[in-house]
N, C-alpha and C positions, 0 to 999 in steps of 0.2 A: 220556553222558546226564547232565544236571544231577540232583543228588540230590533237589532239590525235585520235579522231574518224576517221577522214579522212585518217590518216596514217595507222590505223589498216585495214581499208577497202582496201586501196591501196596494202598493203603487203599481206593481205589475198588472194587477187586475184593473186598477183605475185607468191606466194608460190604454189597455186593450179596449175597455169600454169607451174611452174617449175617441179612439180611432174609429170605432163603429159609428159613434154619434156624429163625428165630423163628416163621415161619408153620408150619413143620413141628412145632415144639414144641407149638403149640396143637393140631395134628393128633393128637398122642399122646392127648390126652384126648378129642377128638372121636371117634377110632376106638375108644377104650376104652369110651366111653359107649354105643356101639351094642351092646356085648356084656355090660355089667355086669349082675349080678342086681339085681332091683328093691330089695332090702334093703341095697344097698351104695351109699353116696353118692359122687358124683364128687369127685375131689380135684384142686384147682387150685394149692394152695400148693406142691406139689413142683416145679412149673415154675419158680416164683420162686426156690426154694432151689437147684435144680440150675444155674440160670443166674447165681446169686449176685446176683439183683435184689431179694431179699426185704427187705433193710434199707432200701433207697430206697422200696420199695412201702409199707412201714408208716409211712413219713414222711408219706405223703399219704392213705393209706387205712386203715380200721379192720380190715376182715376180707377175706380172700382169696376173695371170691365170684367166681363164674364171670364175671359181667359186668365187675367191676372188674379182674380179672386180665387179661382179654382187652383191655380198654381200655388198661390200663397198658402191655402188651406191644406194642400196635399203634398207638394214636393219641396217647398221652400224650407231649407234647414235653418234659415235665420229666424223662422217662426217656431218657438219652442213648443207650440201646440199643434203644429202641422202633423199630418198623418205620418210622414216619414220620421219626424222627430220623436213622436210618441212611441212609434214602433221600436225605434232604436233604444229609448229609455226602458221600454218594457222588456226587450231582449236582454239588456244589460242587467236589469234586476233579476231576471230569470237565470242568467249566467252565473251570478254570484251565489245563487242558492240551489244549484243543480242537485245537491245532495238531499234537499228537502222536497222538491217537486218530483213528479213522475217523469220517466223517460219520454212518454208520449206528449206531455206538456211541453217539454223542451223542444222536441222535434217539431211540434206544431207551430210554436212561436218563432223558432229559428227559420223554418221553411217559409213562413209568412213574411218575415222581415227580408229575407234574401230575395224573394220574388218582387217585393215592392222596391227594394234598393236597386234591383236590376232593371227597373222600368225607365225607359227614356221618355221624359215628359213631352218631347217634340212629337212623339208618335201618337199623341192623344189630342191633336188639334181638332180632330173630328169628334164633335160632341156626342154623336150616337155611340161611338166606341167608349167615350168617357163615362157615359151613364152605365154601360155594362161593366166597366172597370170598377166603379163604386159599388155596384151590386156584388161583385166578386169579393171586394174588401169586407163588406158586411157579412157575407157567407163565411169568410175565413175567420172573422171574429166569433161568429156563432159556433163554428167548428171548435175553436179554442175553448170556449165556455163549455161545450159539450164534453170535450176531453177532460176538462177539470172536474166536471160533475161525475164523470164515469170512472175516473182513475185515482181520485184522492180520498183518503180516509177522512171522515167527518170529525177532524180534530181541530186544534187551534189554527193550523195553517189554512185549512179550508174555510174556517169562519172569518179569518182576516181577509182572505180573498173575496168572499161574498160581501163582507162589509165594505171593502173598497169599491167593488163593482156597483153596488146599489147606492152608495153615497154619490158616486159619479153619475149614475143613471138618473137619479132624482134631480140633480143640478141641470143636466142636459135636457130633460123633459121640460123643465121650466123655461129653458132658453128656446126650445122649439116654439113654445107658445109666444115668446117674446119676438121671434122672427115675424110672426103674424102682426104683432103690435107695431113694430118698426116699419113694416112694409106699407101699412095704411096710415102711418103717422102724418104724412104730408097731405093727405086728402081725407078729411073727416066725413066728407059726403059719401064715401063708399060704404059706410056702415049699413048693413042690411041689403046691399046690392048683390047682383049676380057675381061680381068680382069678389066681394066679401065672402060669399059662399065658396067660391073656388079656392080662396086662400085657406079657409078652414079645412076644406077637403084635402088640400095638399099637405097640410100639417098632419092630419090623420094618417094619410098614406105613408108619409115619411117616417112615422114611428111604428109602422106595420099595425096600425090600430083601426083601419077603415072597416075591415070585415067584422072584427069583434064588436066595433061600435054599432054596426048595422044590425047585429044580432040582438042587441038590447035596446036600440032606439030606432024609431021609425023615421023621424025627421032629423035633418042636418041643421041644427040650430047652434049658435055660439054658446048658449048656456049649457046645453047638453054635452057639447064637445069638451068644454072646459071642465065640467063636472066629471066626465069620463077620464080625462087625462090627469086631473089633479086628485080627485077624491075616490075613484073606483078602487076597491080593495082587492079585486080579483085579477085585473089586467096587469100583466107583469112589467109593463113599462110606465105605469102611472106613478105619480109622485107618492101617493099614499101607500101603494104596495111596496115600492122601493124603500121607503122610510121604515116600514114595518119589518121587512126582511133584514135591513141593516141593524135594526134594534135587536132582533132575535139573535143575530150573530154576536153583537156586542155583549149582550148579557151572557151568552154561552161561553165567551172567552173568559169572563170573570167567574163563571160557574154560579151565577146568581139567577134568580127567577123574576121576570118582569112584573108579575102580579104582586110580588112582595115589595116592590119599590126599588129605586136605584141604590147602588152601593158605591158609586164614584161619580165625579163631575161629568165624564163623557156620557154615561148612561143618563144622567139627569137632563142634559141638554137635548139628547136625541129623543128621549121619552117625552119631553115637553113638546117637541115638534110633532111627534106622532099623536099626542093627545089633542093638540090644537087642530090637526087635520081631521081627527075623528069627530070633533064637535063643530066643524065648519060646514056651512051650507054654501052652495054655489052662489046664492043671493048675496052672501057676505063678501064673496070674492069680487063680484061686480060692484057692490056698494063701495068697497074700498078703491076699486079700479084694478083691472087685471094686471097691468104692468106694475103698479105699486105693490100689489100682493106678491107677485113673482119676485120683485126686487127684495122685498122683506124676507121671503123664503130663502133666496140665494144667500143673503147675509147670514141667516141662521144656519144654513147648511155648511157654510164656511166656518162658523163657530164650532160646529160638531167636529169638523176635520181638525181644527186647532186643539180641541179638547182631547181627541183621540191621540194626537201627536204628543201632547203633554203627558197623557196617562201612560202610553205604551212605548212610544218611539223616542222620547227625549230623555230616557233614563240614563243612557251611557254618555254622560255629559263630557267625559274626557276623550271619548273616541268617536262620537257621532257628531253630525252637523245637520243643521236645518238650512235648506236652500229655498229661496223664494224665486219663482219664475212665473211667466204666463201673465194672467190677468191681474191687475191691481189698480182699479179705478175707483174714484170716489163715488158715493151714492148720489144719484141725480134722477129726477123724474124725466128728464129729456135726453139723457145720455146713456151711459153703459148701465147694464143691469147688475151692478154690485161688484164686490171684490171676488177674485178667484185666485186663491193662493195655492201654489204647488210646492210640496215639501217632500223630499225623499232623501234617503241615505243609501249609499252603496258601500 
């Protein structure tokens, strides 16, 4: 397979996964707003900080109001990580490799993009309608993933797509947990309070984890929730599950066997993360500090992406190019949660 084709498949799936997760980010606050006490204001800036979009946001907006944050994350084409921008990039990647993907995949992503492009943002000033709109976006992303899984041969193309989807999903799951951190950052006295429990519940609901969590845990405690979203090996949106699925596809691409050890630098970096997750207890996470642990994971996850690019996508040095966009912030305990580098070739 040409590295250009593999790169387009990888990033097409990453962009669709990013679209779904940005819709879920907004769901964090929508879910939270339903339960917040009347004397507590809604907080929208934590979404920008957790996704490392806040620097670009303040370049164009003065205050993180609900309307402006939602518009920036959804419709603003100046934001390379907005839903409309990511959908455009996903569609462009799909368009260039139509001979590789199935007809159903192209129709699904093209219809999805055209429906979002034709949306007038002014029609969604009613927040009730907006919440239903984001639900429809998530369903369209899930429909696309279903089409992929039901219409593509389990060959290299499918594995590059699954690799991109789960690398992206692992990153975004860590950022969902960071939304919780940044929301309570200004008030350390809320830890263990009713508001604290509401925030944790909102995070679970926003990643569609609430029902599955309740089936395995009786009590809603921060330690159990963190263990479920980071270390659970069976829940499909947990970090551990996503890393494992990405690892299996990465090894399948090279035709190697994980149990026999890595055969290239990309496999080594990803297997190291998976091994660390397997031997991590939730107590270790809280001992380090949840935000610090997630910061460290996001840095390692970006290293995996870079290693994959160097191994498979940077081969055609004379014809290909690497573009960097999106999040690129220095590590800090009080600011953004790590670097987030986007690379693609068309």
